[in-house]
MDAnalysis code that builds the backbone (N, CA, C; Angstrom):
import MDAnalysis as mda
import numpy as np

u = mda.Universe.empty(618, n_residues=206, atom_resindex=np.repeat(np.arange(206), 3), trajectory=True)
u.add_TopologyAttr("name", ["N", "CA", "C"] * 206)
u.add_TopologyAttr("resid", np.arange(1, 207))
u.add_TopologyAttr("resname", ["MET", "ASN", "ALA", "ILE", "ALA", "SER", "ARG", "VAL", "PHE", "ALA", "LEU", "SER", "GLY", "LEU", "TRP", "LEU", "GLY", "PHE", "LEU", "CYS", "SER", "GLY", "CYS", "SER", "ALA", "PRO", "PRO", "ARG", "GLY", "GLU", "PRO", "THR", "GLY", "ARG", "ALA", "ASP", "VAL", "TYR", "ASP", "THR", "THR", "PRO", "ALA", "GLU", "ARG", "ALA", "ASP", "ARG", "GLN", "ILE", "LEU", "PRO", "SER", "ALA", "LEU", "ALA", "GLU", "ASN", "SER", "ASP", "GLN", "VAL", "ALA", "GLU", "GLN", "LEU", "ALA", "ALA", "ASP", "LEU", "SER", "ASN", "ILE", "PRO", "ASP", "MET", "GLN", "GLN", "TYR", "ARG", "CYS", "THR", "VAL", "VAL", "PHE", "GLY", "ASP", "LEU", "GLU", "ASN", "LYS", "THR", "GLY", "ILE", "VAL", "PRO", "THR", "SER", "ASP", "PHE", "GLU", "ALA", "PHE", "ARG", "GLN", "ARG", "THR", "ARG", "GLN", "LYS", "LEU", "MET", "GLN", "SER", "GLY", "LEU", "VAL", "ASN", "ASN", "ASN", "ILE", "ARG", "PHE", "ILE", "GLU", "ASN", "ARG", "ALA", "ARG", "PHE", "GLU", "SER", "LEU", "GLN", "ASN", "LYS", "GLU", "ASN", "ILE", "GLY", "SER", "GLY", "GLY", "THR", "ASP", "SER", "ASP", "LEU", "ALA", "LYS", "ALA", "VAL", "ARG", "ASN", "PRO", "GLU", "TYR", "THR", "TYR", "PHE", "LEU", "ASN", "GLY", "ASN", "MET", "TYR", "ARG", "VAL", "SER", "ARG", "GLY", "SER", "SER", "GLU", "SER", "VAL", "ASN", "LEU", "TYR", "GLU", "ILE", "SER", "TRP", "GLN", "LEU", "MET", "ARG", "ALA", "SER", "ASP", "GLY", "SER", "LEU", "ALA", "TRP", "SER", "SER", "ALA", "PRO", "TYR", "GLU", "ILE", "LYS", "GLN", "ILE", "ARG"])
u.atoms.positions = np.array([
    [0.926, -1.172, 0.331],
    [0.127, 0.024, -0.166],
    [0.964, 0.975, 0.149],
    [0.579, 2.056, -1.047],
    [1.541, 3.272, -1.162],
    [1.180, 4.635, 0.421],
    [1.886, 5.205, 0.040],
    [1.599, 6.733, 1.527],
    [-0.052, 7.077, 1.341],
    [-0.106, 7.412, -0.152],
    [-1.415, 8.238, -0.092],
    [-2.528, 6.983, 0.073],
    [-2.853, 5.713, -0.549],
    [-3.229, 4.821, -0.006],
    [-3.513, 4.867, 1.606],
    [-2.424, 4.955, 2.398],
    [-2.368, 4.315, 3.818],
    [-3.237, 5.822, 4.273],
    [-2.682, 6.726, 3.624],
    [-3.462, 8.198, 4.491],
    [-4.923, 8.415, 3.946],
    [-5.268, 7.686, 2.714],
    [-6.803, 7.846, 2.658],
    [-7.060, 6.715, 3.872],
    [-6.279, 5.505, 4.077],
    [-7.379, 4.490, 4.859],
    [-6.895, 4.930, 6.208],
    [-6.516, 5.607, 6.585],
    [-6.448, 6.261, 7.783],
    [-7.165, 7.476, 8.499],
    [-7.836, 8.210, 7.435],
    [-8.755, 9.285, 7.826],
    [-9.818, 8.376, 7.288],
    [-10.072, 8.049, 6.588],
    [-11.245, 7.070, 6.580],
    [-11.434, 6.336, 8.186],
    [-10.703, 5.908, 8.793],
    [-11.145, 5.116, 9.691],
    [-11.207, 6.231, 10.894],
    [-11.001, 6.949, 11.054],
    [-11.595, 8.536, 11.677],
    [-12.460, 8.858, 11.476],
    [-12.936, 9.082, 10.602],
    [-14.254, 9.311, 9.981],
    [-15.412, 8.469, 10.424],
    [-15.205, 7.346, 9.976],
    [-15.747, 6.389, 10.590],
    [-16.385, 6.110, 11.762],
    [-14.901, 6.156, 12.496],
    [-14.712, 6.381, 14.245],
    [-15.785, 7.162, 14.889],
    [-16.217, 8.735, 14.286],
    [-16.398, 10.013, 14.856],
    [-17.816, 9.692, 14.710],
    [-18.200, 8.567, 13.328],
    [-19.423, 8.540, 13.057],
    [-20.156, 7.438, 13.713],
    [-19.797, 6.558, 14.360],
    [-20.063, 5.549, 15.460],
    [-20.134, 6.174, 16.677],
    [-18.852, 7.197, 16.972],
    [-19.475, 7.734, 18.481],
    [-20.450, 8.177, 18.808],
    [-21.018, 8.886, 17.661],
    [-22.433, 9.273, 17.798],
    [-23.683, 8.416, 17.971],
    [-23.475, 7.002, 17.464],
    [-24.326, 5.976, 17.492],
    [-24.877, 5.895, 18.517],
    [-23.466, 5.586, 19.726],
    [-23.779, 5.201, 21.107],
    [-24.662, 5.405, 21.976],
    [-25.462, 4.522, 22.580],
    [-26.177, 4.749, 23.949],
    [-25.700, 6.181, 24.693],
    [-26.671, 7.364, 24.848],
    [-26.443, 8.804, 25.993],
    [-25.959, 7.883, 27.510],
    [-25.603, 8.484, 27.905],
    [-25.594, 8.518, 29.688],
    [-26.702, 8.307, 29.991],
    [-27.198, 7.459, 30.933],
    [-28.849, 7.621, 31.429],
    [-28.412, 8.042, 33.090],
    [-29.668, 8.410, 33.508],
    [-29.390, 9.151, 35.034],
    [-30.806, 8.122, 35.516],
    [-31.281, 8.450, 36.812],
    [-32.416, 7.749, 36.958],
    [-33.287, 7.614, 35.900],
    [-34.097, 6.749, 36.497],
    [-34.996, 5.929, 35.382],
    [-36.224, 7.103, 35.473],
    [-37.053, 7.616, 34.504],
    [-38.321, 8.369, 34.350],
    [-39.318, 7.468, 33.702],
    [-40.806, 8.140, 33.875],
    [-41.680, 7.854, 33.466],
    [-42.325, 6.582, 34.340],
    [-43.554, 5.528, 33.886],
    [-44.156, 5.078, 34.779],
    [-43.649, 4.279, 35.763],
    [-44.059, 4.611, 36.849],
    [-43.032, 3.357, 38.024],
    [-44.366, 2.567, 38.842],
    [-44.041, 1.862, 39.312],
    [-45.445, 0.831, 40.128],
    [-45.872, 1.694, 41.095],
    [-47.206, 1.949, 41.617],
    [-47.296, 2.575, 42.808],
    [-46.837, 2.140, 44.022],
    [-45.829, 1.039, 44.115],
    [-45.363, 0.937, 45.381],
    [-43.769, 0.855, 45.361],
    [-43.638, 1.477, 44.048],
    [-42.017, 1.795, 44.118],
    [-41.584, 3.147, 45.235],
    [-40.733, 3.847, 45.292],
    [-40.321, 4.711, 46.276],
    [-39.036, 5.382, 45.956],
    [-39.283, 6.597, 45.067],
    [-37.966, 7.266, 44.295],
    [-37.212, 8.167, 45.334],
    [-36.043, 7.986, 45.129],
    [-35.194, 8.990, 45.902],
    [-35.851, 10.137, 46.501],
    [-36.638, 11.231, 45.715],
    [-37.545, 11.863, 45.652],
    [-38.159, 12.240, 47.239],
    [-39.344, 11.220, 46.663],
    [-39.959, 10.577, 47.807],
    [-39.615, 10.446, 49.423],
    [-38.071, 9.762, 49.122],
    [-37.606, 9.785, 50.668],
    [-37.022, 10.483, 51.614],
    [-36.697, 11.640, 50.711],
    [-36.143, 13.028, 51.149],
    [-37.399, 13.770, 51.826],
    [-38.583, 13.116, 51.136],
    [-39.400, 14.316, 51.631],
    [-40.199, 13.759, 53.355],
    [-40.897, 15.076, 54.099],
    [-41.363, 14.846, 55.560],
    [-42.207, 13.933, 55.215],
    [-43.631, 14.319, 54.211],
    [-44.922, 14.007, 53.747],
    [-45.072, 12.087, 53.800],
    [-46.104, 11.506, 53.964],
    [-46.214, 10.300, 53.902],
    [-46.082, 9.662, 52.825],
    [-45.326, 8.063, 52.265],
    [-45.219, 7.732, 51.184],
    [-46.356, 7.510, 50.350],
    [-46.487, 7.916, 48.907],
    [-47.593, 7.115, 48.330],
    [-47.399, 5.535, 48.131],
    [-46.209, 4.811, 48.595],
    [-46.380, 3.376, 48.596],
    [-47.175, 3.232, 50.211],
    [-46.975, 4.069, 51.307],
    [-47.313, 3.758, 52.502],
    [-48.898, 3.255, 52.363],
    [-49.595, 4.470, 51.463],
    [-50.965, 5.194, 51.406],
    [-51.728, 3.847, 50.168],
    [-50.827, 3.140, 49.340],
    [-51.293, 2.150, 48.603],
    [-51.213, 0.967, 49.735],
    [-50.279, 0.845, 50.641],
    [-50.369, -0.320, 51.405],
    [-51.752, -0.548, 51.956],
    [-51.657, 0.680, 52.951],
    [-52.920, 1.510, 53.653],
    [-54.291, 1.002, 52.993],
    [-54.649, 1.770, 52.056],
    [-55.350, 1.077, 51.120],
    [-55.687, -0.154, 50.473],
    [-55.051, -1.153, 50.275],
    [-54.857, -2.656, 50.170],
    [-55.823, -3.259, 51.979],
    [-54.905, -2.493, 52.541],
    [-55.334, -3.081, 54.139],
    [-56.447, -2.929, 54.344],
    [-56.980, -1.571, 54.575],
    [-58.390, -1.449, 54.635],
    [-59.271, -2.067, 54.081],
    [-58.739, -2.010, 52.508],
    [-60.267, -2.768, 51.597],
    [-60.537, -4.386, 52.012],
    [-58.951, -4.889, 52.352],
    [-59.327, -6.185, 52.804],
    [-59.901, -6.545, 54.265],
    [-59.373, -6.043, 54.812],
    [-60.376, -5.915, 56.388],
    [-61.870, -5.857, 56.345],
    [-62.041, -4.508, 55.636],
    [-63.714, -4.724, 55.660],
    [-64.272, -5.489, 54.851],
    [-63.736, -5.959, 53.771],
    [-64.422, -7.366, 52.860],
    [-64.533, -8.692, 53.960],
    [-63.537, -9.060, 54.730],
    [-63.637, -10.052, 55.284],
    [-64.103, -10.124, 56.626],
    [-64.839, -8.662, 57.026],
    [-65.543, -7.637, 58.478],
    [-66.734, -8.035, 58.195],
    [-67.419, -7.831, 57.139],
    [-68.765, -7.643, 56.643],
    [-69.899, -8.840, 57.473],
    [-69.249, -9.749, 57.955],
    [-69.904, -10.897, 58.402],
    [-70.265, -10.278, 60.320],
    [-69.280, -9.208, 60.726],
    [-69.642, -8.628, 61.980],
    [-70.508, -7.668, 62.288],
    [-71.174, -6.931, 60.460],
    [-71.669, -5.756, 60.468],
    [-73.300, -6.440, 60.792],
    [-74.220, -7.142, 61.295],
    [-75.363, -7.321, 60.974],
    [-76.208, -6.675, 60.176],
    [-76.285, -5.715, 60.226],
    [-77.509, -4.688, 59.318],
    [-76.984, -5.314, 57.575],
    [-75.378, -5.211, 57.574],
    [-75.151, -5.520, 56.116],
    [-75.204, -6.737, 55.754],
    [-75.338, -7.576, 56.477],
    [-76.033, -8.997, 56.070],
    [-77.581, -9.210, 55.636],
    [-78.185, -7.835, 56.561],
    [-79.651, -8.250, 55.963],
    [-80.285, -7.402, 55.428],
    [-79.396, -6.154, 55.063],
    [-79.818, -5.174, 53.761],
    [-78.801, -4.998, 53.271],
    [-78.986, -3.724, 52.203],
    [-77.958, -3.199, 51.232],
    [-77.856, -2.259, 51.615],
    [-76.921, -1.740, 52.532],
    [-76.866, -0.325, 52.817],
    [-76.004, 0.582, 52.577],
    [-76.014, 1.794, 52.446],
    [-75.372, 2.832, 51.798],
    [-74.503, 3.189, 52.782],
    [-73.186, 3.214, 52.162],
    [-71.797, 4.192, 52.836],
    [-71.139, 5.399, 52.040],
    [-71.489, 5.942, 52.972],
    [-71.253, 7.736, 52.343],
    [-69.869, 7.798, 52.525],
    [-69.258, 8.525, 51.525],
    [-67.997, 9.119, 51.927],
    [-68.055, 10.280, 53.610],
    [-67.476, 9.856, 54.185],
    [-67.601, 10.998, 55.170],
    [-66.414, 11.729, 55.465],
    [-66.192, 12.594, 56.956],
    [-64.676, 13.121, 57.243],
    [-63.946, 12.378, 57.602],
    [-62.787, 13.982, 56.692],
    [-61.211, 13.174, 57.359],
    [-60.946, 14.191, 58.181],
    [-60.639, 13.832, 59.521],
    [-59.425, 14.283, 60.256],
    [-58.345, 14.694, 60.020],
    [-57.370, 15.487, 59.566],
    [-56.126, 15.215, 59.013],
    [-55.464, 16.114, 60.065],
    [-54.398, 15.743, 61.009],
    [-53.842, 16.378, 61.883],
    [-52.273, 16.159, 61.767],
    [-52.205, 15.461, 60.102],
    [-50.883, 15.434, 59.910],
    [-49.933, 17.256, 60.064],
    [-50.768, 17.857, 59.208],
    [-49.972, 19.353, 59.225],
    [-49.188, 19.968, 58.079],
    [-48.951, 18.424, 57.357],
    [-48.218, 18.514, 56.264],
    [-48.267, 17.699, 54.792],
    [-49.685, 17.030, 54.993],
    [-50.007, 16.133, 54.225],
    [-50.835, 16.837, 53.514],
    [-51.538, 16.919, 52.466],
    [-52.684, 17.694, 51.777],
    [-53.968, 16.509, 51.743],
    [-55.295, 16.713, 52.202],
    [-55.974, 16.170, 52.665],
    [-56.824, 15.431, 51.016],
    [-56.805, 15.905, 50.159],
    [-56.718, 15.419, 48.935],
    [-56.046, 13.737, 48.650],
    [-54.203, 14.190, 49.300],
    [-53.924, 12.784, 49.525],
    [-55.021, 11.337, 49.624],
    [-55.080, 11.524, 50.592],
    [-56.203, 10.798, 51.724],
    [-57.273, 10.598, 50.995],
    [-57.677, 12.027, 50.524],
    [-59.522, 11.539, 49.419],
    [-58.906, 10.062, 48.677],
    [-57.732, 10.441, 47.780],
    [-57.349, 9.768, 46.569],
    [-57.418, 8.539, 46.795],
    [-56.870, 7.888, 48.115],
    [-56.581, 6.186, 48.354],
    [-57.640, 5.952, 49.355],
    [-58.621, 6.700, 49.391],
    [-59.815, 6.494, 50.274],
    [-60.516, 5.859, 48.825],
    [-60.628, 6.670, 47.952],
    [-61.214, 6.160, 46.289],
    [-60.703, 4.830, 45.895],
    [-59.332, 5.099, 45.871],
    [-59.002, 3.607, 45.551],
    [-59.258, 2.435, 46.674],
    [-59.696, 2.831, 47.996],
    [-60.229, 1.750, 48.526],
    [-61.536, 1.220, 48.422],
    [-61.954, 2.455, 48.160],
    [-63.215, 1.860, 47.383],
    [-63.761, 0.815, 46.253],
    [-62.342, 1.130, 45.376],
    [-62.419, 0.437, 43.454],
    [-62.153, -0.712, 44.067],
    [-61.064, -0.692, 44.953],
    [-60.653, -2.530, 45.164],
    [-61.905, -3.156, 45.817],
    [-62.804, -2.712, 47.017],
    [-63.959, -2.990, 47.531],
    [-64.924, -3.638, 46.268],
    [-64.786, -2.748, 45.403],
    [-66.121, -3.067, 44.432],
    [-66.223, -4.157, 43.223],
    [-64.760, -4.659, 43.516],
    [-64.004, -5.525, 42.742],
    [-65.084, -7.196, 43.599],
    [-65.581, -6.714, 44.563],
    [-65.814, -8.332, 45.663],
    [-67.703, -7.968, 45.083],
    [-67.833, -9.059, 44.732],
    [-69.201, -9.102, 44.574],
    [-69.755, -9.119, 45.968],
    [-69.487, -10.016, 47.025],
    [-69.991, -10.217, 48.159],
    [-70.340, -8.563, 48.659],
    [-69.221, -7.568, 48.107],
    [-69.573, -6.327, 48.415],
    [-71.079, -5.359, 47.883],
    [-70.151, -6.065, 46.974],
    [-71.384, -4.985, 45.766],
    [-72.987, -5.559, 46.552],
    [-72.831, -6.754, 46.794],
    [-74.221, -7.054, 46.938],
    [-74.427, -6.543, 48.699],
    [-73.830, -6.051, 49.023],
    [-74.417, -5.966, 50.613],
    [-74.022, -4.284, 50.772],
    [-72.926, -3.548, 50.144],
    [-72.783, -2.435, 50.146],
    [-73.037, -1.506, 48.765],
    [-73.975, 0.115, 49.318],
    [-73.226, 1.107, 47.560],
    [-72.795, 1.863, 48.553],
    [-71.920, 2.504, 47.526],
    [-70.772, 3.560, 47.651],
    [-71.803, 4.828, 47.295],
    [-71.633, 6.203, 48.107],
    [-71.547, 7.209, 47.830],
    [-70.729, 8.373, 47.764],
    [-69.558, 8.601, 46.686],
    [-68.627, 9.502, 46.851],
    [-69.043, 10.361, 48.037],
    [-69.655, 11.340, 47.535],
    [-69.826, 12.679, 48.701],
    [-71.313, 13.180, 48.826],
    [-71.711, 12.918, 50.273],
    [-73.062, 13.220, 50.353],
    [-73.800, 14.491, 50.065],
    [-72.620, 15.655, 49.413],
    [-73.386, 16.956, 48.863],
    [-73.096, 16.456, 47.860],
    [-72.392, 16.410, 46.772],
    [-72.313, 15.681, 45.660],
    [-74.109, 15.064, 45.413],
    [-74.162, 14.005, 45.754],
    [-75.256, 13.543, 45.813],
    [-76.617, 14.203, 46.194],
    [-76.383, 14.566, 46.651],
    [-77.742, 15.609, 47.126],
    [-77.918, 16.609, 45.932],
    [-77.041, 17.412, 45.327],
    [-76.586, 18.341, 44.323],
    [-77.066, 18.040, 43.164],
    [-77.183, 16.581, 42.778],
    [-77.451, 16.091, 41.691],
    [-79.186, 15.586, 41.867],
    [-79.320, 15.138, 42.876],
    [-80.502, 14.683, 43.224],
    [-81.619, 16.003, 43.461],
    [-81.036, 17.095, 43.751],
    [-81.732, 18.571, 43.325],
    [-81.878, 18.901, 42.199],
    [-80.929, 18.713, 41.532],
    [-80.517, 18.977, 40.051],
    [-82.037, 18.443, 39.079],
    [-82.010, 16.987, 39.416],
    [-82.642, 16.218, 38.365],
    [-83.779, 16.176, 38.718],
    [-84.060, 16.379, 39.609],
    [-85.705, 17.420, 40.711],
    [-86.203, 15.864, 41.057],
    [-84.822, 15.213, 41.807],
    [-85.591, 13.073, 42.321],
    [-85.832, 13.976, 43.753],
    [-86.623, 13.312, 44.628],
    [-86.879, 13.963, 46.015],
    [-87.922, 14.382, 46.012],
    [-89.271, 15.019, 45.076],
    [-89.842, 15.678, 45.030],
    [-90.868, 15.017, 44.283],
    [-92.412, 15.162, 45.168],
    [-93.681, 14.447, 44.116],
    [-93.766, 13.057, 44.496],
    [-92.710, 12.593, 45.513],
    [-93.022, 11.162, 45.795],
    [-92.082, 10.365, 44.630],
    [-91.218, 10.988, 44.226],
    [-90.242, 10.087, 42.868],
    [-89.072, 9.492, 43.304],
    [-88.584, 9.676, 44.636],
    [-87.319, 9.158, 45.291],
    [-87.260, 7.608, 44.692],
    [-85.688, 7.764, 44.432],
    [-85.035, 6.253, 43.823],
    [-85.244, 5.909, 45.353],
    [-84.551, 4.575, 45.300],
    [-84.165, 3.520, 45.887],
    [-83.595, 4.335, 46.913],
    [-82.020, 4.736, 45.878],
    [-80.841, 4.957, 46.497],
    [-81.088, 6.138, 47.267],
    [-82.413, 7.212, 47.040],
    [-82.215, 8.221, 47.589],
    [-82.891, 8.150, 49.509],
    [-83.740, 6.986, 49.006],
    [-84.828, 6.771, 50.336],
    [-83.239, 5.781, 51.371],
    [-82.842, 5.309, 50.763],
    [-81.259, 4.440, 51.416],
    [-80.567, 5.475, 52.117],
    [-80.304, 6.235, 51.604],
    [-79.613, 7.371, 52.066],
    [-80.102, 8.403, 52.903],
    [-81.705, 8.629, 52.896],
    [-82.304, 9.352, 53.918],
    [-83.041, 8.469, 55.500],
    [-82.422, 6.778, 55.258],
    [-82.857, 6.240, 55.963],
    [-81.606, 6.030, 57.043],
    [-81.596, 6.640, 58.170],
    [-80.085, 6.550, 59.194],
    [-79.785, 5.109, 59.501],
    [-80.944, 4.394, 59.504],
    [-80.599, 2.818, 60.282],
    [-79.560, 2.087, 58.951],
    [-79.984, 2.542, 58.149],
    [-78.873, 1.698, 57.141],
    [-78.014, 2.421, 56.268],
    [-77.404, 3.527, 56.908],
    [-76.787, 4.593, 56.232],
    [-75.373, 5.020, 57.320],
    [-74.415, 4.251, 56.991],
    [-73.050, 4.582, 57.555],
    [-72.077, 5.208, 56.585],
    [-70.719, 6.434, 57.507],
    [-70.372, 7.253, 56.650],
    [-68.763, 6.577, 57.224],
    [-67.931, 6.648, 56.153],
    [-66.862, 6.498, 56.505],
    [-65.991, 7.316, 56.359],
    [-65.460, 7.502, 57.787],
    [-64.177, 8.405, 58.220],
    [-63.068, 8.102, 58.202],
    [-61.944, 8.835, 58.546],
    [-60.656, 8.405, 58.466],
    [-60.216, 9.195, 59.592],
    [-59.256, 8.882, 59.962],
    [-58.163, 9.862, 61.239],
    [-56.561, 9.525, 60.524],
    [-56.231, 10.677, 60.748],
    [-54.573, 10.805, 60.306],
    [-54.016, 11.857, 61.171],
    [-52.696, 10.928, 61.919],
    [-52.117, 12.103, 62.675],
    [-50.528, 11.640, 62.238],
    [-50.165, 12.354, 62.734],
    [-48.181, 12.789, 62.396],
    [-47.405, 13.111, 63.947],
    [-46.250, 12.451, 64.385],
    [-45.703, 12.430, 65.275],
    [-44.326, 12.817, 64.734],
    [-43.731, 14.084, 65.113],
    [-42.516, 14.204, 64.008],
    [-41.464, 14.412, 65.674],
    [-40.400, 14.178, 64.760],
    [-38.922, 13.861, 66.193],
    [-37.747, 14.871, 65.106],
    [-36.902, 15.054, 66.058],
    [-35.556, 15.497, 65.550],
    [-35.612, 17.301, 64.784],
    [-34.556, 17.739, 64.625],
    [-34.770, 19.163, 64.701],
    [-35.181, 19.710, 63.793],
    [-35.165, 19.188, 62.626],
    [-35.416, 18.922, 60.999],
    [-36.800, 18.515, 60.537],
    [-37.360, 17.582, 62.095],
    [-38.509, 16.837, 61.214],
    [-38.096, 15.210, 60.867],
    [-36.804, 15.122, 60.958],
    [-36.206, 13.678, 60.245],
    [-36.593, 12.543, 60.558],
    [-37.653, 12.701, 61.552],
    [-38.343, 11.244, 61.667],
    [-40.065, 11.497, 62.147],
    [-40.662, 10.776, 61.408],
    [-42.104, 11.486, 60.869],
    [-42.645, 9.889, 61.363],
    [-43.626, 9.801, 62.503],
    [-44.731, 8.581, 62.755],
    [-46.036, 8.723, 62.190],
    [-46.536, 8.276, 61.141],
    [-47.523, 8.537, 60.710],
    [-48.675, 7.207, 61.136],
    [-49.858, 7.890, 61.596],
    [-51.173, 6.739, 62.058],
    [-51.835, 7.262, 61.358],
    [-52.808, 5.763, 60.940],
    [-53.837, 6.099, 60.018],
    [-55.000, 5.162, 60.356],
    [-56.386, 5.366, 60.681],
    [-57.531, 4.961, 61.052],
    [-58.624, 4.841, 60.506],
    [-59.671, 4.133, 60.159],
    [-60.929, 4.538, 59.036],
    [-62.115, 3.761, 60.326],
    [-62.942, 4.688, 59.924],
    [-64.319, 4.051, 60.821],
    [-65.415, 4.159, 60.024],
    [-66.407, 2.960, 60.654],
    [-67.470, 3.310, 59.616],
    [-68.990, 3.217, 60.912],
    [-69.341, 4.491, 60.560],
    [-70.017, 5.101, 61.775],
    [-71.264, 5.509, 61.214],
    [-72.698, 4.569, 61.987],
    [-74.119, 4.363, 61.895],
    [-74.475, 5.999, 61.659],
    [-75.176, 6.549, 60.887],
    [-75.915, 7.857, 60.696],
    [-77.023, 7.940, 61.865],
    [-77.138, 6.452, 62.539],
    [-78.323, 6.961, 63.252],
    [-78.307, 7.223, 64.629],
    [-77.190, 6.669, 64.880],
    [-76.737, 7.513, 66.428],
    [-75.246, 7.475, 66.553],
    [-74.625, 7.799, 65.790],
    [-73.200, 8.225, 65.920],
    [-72.011, 7.074, 66.389],
    [-72.751, 6.004, 66.532],
    [-71.724, 4.709, 66.813],
    [-70.858, 4.077, 65.695],
    [-70.098, 3.343, 66.194],
    [-68.818, 3.193, 65.145],
    [-69.617, 1.440, 65.052],
    [-69.576, 1.113, 63.939],
    [-69.816, -0.209, 63.721],
    [-68.773, -1.028, 63.160],
    [-67.571, -0.442, 62.713],
    [-66.551, -0.872, 62.312],
    [-65.397, -0.235, 62.123],
    [-64.082, -0.432, 62.555],
    [-63.081, 0.302, 62.626],
    [-61.431, -0.581, 62.062],
    [-61.177, -0.235, 60.911],
    [-59.818, -0.876, 61.057],
    [-58.651, -0.827, 61.800],
    [-57.664, -2.047, 61.435],
    [-56.536, -1.940, 62.507],
    [-56.038, -0.775, 62.255],
    [-55.431, -0.102, 63.418],
    [-54.365, 0.858, 63.407],
    [-52.948, 0.792, 62.185],
    [-53.533, 1.815, 61.085],
    [-51.950, 1.837, 60.141],
    [-51.195, 2.491, 60.740],
    [-49.313, 2.268, 61.704],
    [-48.593, 2.946, 61.410],
    [-47.132, 2.575, 60.912],
    [-46.238, 3.846, 60.446],
    [-45.682, 4.012, 59.768],
    [-43.992, 4.994, 60.043],
    [-43.545, 4.454, 60.471],
    [-41.944, 5.336, 60.601],
    [-41.316, 5.820, 59.271],
    [-41.269, 6.764, 59.333],
    [-40.102, 7.428, 58.100],
    [-39.317, 8.562, 58.603],
    [-37.722, 8.128, 58.051],
    [-36.566, 8.831, 58.512],
    [-35.874, 9.053, 57.622],
    [-35.517, 10.605, 57.153],
    [-34.939, 10.940, 56.055],
    [-33.284, 11.412, 56.589],
])
């Protein structure tokens, strides 16, 4: 191979190497995009608020407990009762109430996958929303009440699903946070508790 050919071959190799270097995969940082609800990201671990994975775990726990405990609530065995989304007593100070509302909704969705639950309970997300729609559609006047309207107004077979959320913090920068969440079914007739979930506790250290 003469000198000119050698030089052309060398330049071609450099040019090909340059082009191929642009084809290599770029460096990747933290995975982004869709993740499992039970996964925890570094950003979440650094936050004082309760982890979304903990809220999902609590939602699963409550749905499983309530479905299993239906036989301990006599009214729900004899009649199809109404459960209305009631109050949330959020004493955490830093977690938005909407977070707990979202996972209470998730609990309902999981419960409604059970045929046993659907045969015994009808759910209403929000009493105010129900009454607003009732008035809008002129239901409840002139003796045209639906079965649902009658059920909601019958306090003997109506329950409120209430929740209590607390946080205990320690450390100069609140680096240790203990959360406790509990749910109760309250009878509309007298305010007594027909059912209560096992307390859910999680300690987060950041």
